[in-house]
TIRONU-714654 format. One line per 2 residues: number of its first residue (from 1); their letters; for each residue x, y, z of C-alpha. Coordinates in steps of 0.02 Angstrom, whole numbers, plus 50000, padded with zeros to 5 digits. Each point is the difference from the previous one (the first is absolute). Example, Ala and Ser with C-alpha at 12.3 -4.5 7.8 and 13.67 -1.06 7.14 Angstrom:
# residues 2
1	AS	50615 49775 50390  50069 50172 49967 .
This chain:
# residues 93
1	MV	49192 50762 50800  49912 50008 49842 .
3	TL	49980 50169 49919  49877 50040 49881 .
5	PL	50018 50132 49852  49918 50113 50094 .
7	FI	50097 49972 50154  49867 49960 50122 .
9	SG	50064 49932 50169  49934 49838 50071 .
11	TE	49912 50104 50136  49908 50093 49866 .
13	IA	49943 49846 49897  49932 49918 50173 .
15	FI	49907 50167 50031  49922 49995 49828 .
17	IF	49957 49811 50020  49914 50038 50169 .
19	IV	49902 50150 49903  49949 49878 49868 .
21	IM	49946 49862 50113  49886 50133 50109 .
23	VF	49924 50080 49857  49971 49840 49894 .
25	GA	49996 49872 50123  50103 49839 50012 .
27	DK	49883 49888 49897  50024 50124 49848 .
29	VP	50195 50034 50002  50042 49843 49906 .
31	EI	49861 50036 49859  50073 50181 49997 .
33	AR	50173 49926 49986  49953 49869 49865 .
35	GL	49926 50145 49890  50162 50106 50027 .
37	GK	50104 49869 49952  49890 49950 49833 .
39	GM	50019 50184 49970  50177 50008 50019 .
41	RT	50021 49836 49892  49891 50081 49859 .
43	LK	50116 50162 49997  50160 49895 50009 .
45	DA	49937 49906 49850  49944 50149 49909 .
47	TN	50169 50085 50030  50093 49841 49933 .
49	DI	49888 50009 49847  50033 50189 49968 .
51	KT	50189 49960 50013  49985 49854 49880 .
53	EI	49905 50100 49874  50130 50139 50007 .
55	TK	50142 49873 49991  49929 49925 49844 .
57	SA	49952 50165 49923  50193 50062 50022 .
59	EK	50072 49845 49926  49888 50017 49852 .
61	QG	50060 50179 49964  50184 49952 50020 .
63	ID	50023 50098 50176  50132 49939 50108 .
65	ID	49906 49968 50174  50150 49922 50098 .
67	VT	50100 50171 50028  50066 49905 50180 .
69	KD	50104 49889 49891  50080 50144 49908 .
71	IK	50028 50097 50158  50071 49841 50082 .
73	KE	50132 49972 49853  50066 50167 50018 .
75	ID	50016 49997 50178  50109 49832 49983 .
77	KA	50092 50096 49863  50051 50133 50121 .
79	KE	50045 49880 50135  50109 49907 49870 .
81	DI	50081 50162 49958  50032 50059 50186 .
83	ND	50085 49835 50040  50098 50010 49846 .
85	IT	50063 50182 50044  50036 49966 50183 .
87	GP	50063 49837 49975  50081 49894 50142 .
89	IK	49996 50161 50115  49927 49964 50171 .
91	RQ	49923 50119 50130  50105 49994 50153 .
93	L	49936 50062 50165 .
């Protein structure tokens, strides 16, 4: 079952589609869907452009934008330290 970010179930989606068809008619639904698709694509492109501009600006200012890399290094270091301390001890059930 596919869940949307708004947690709408399949039955609710079917009901919404039924209402849309009843209000706008079956011949207008593809046109509406096309318009929504274009709008979503425009929004996605604008978001990607903003992300790119922020990244470029941060790089010019010398700001580290890859925080996750540093966090991953620290986690890996902690794992190695734990393995060194525990050594070959195995948990027995």
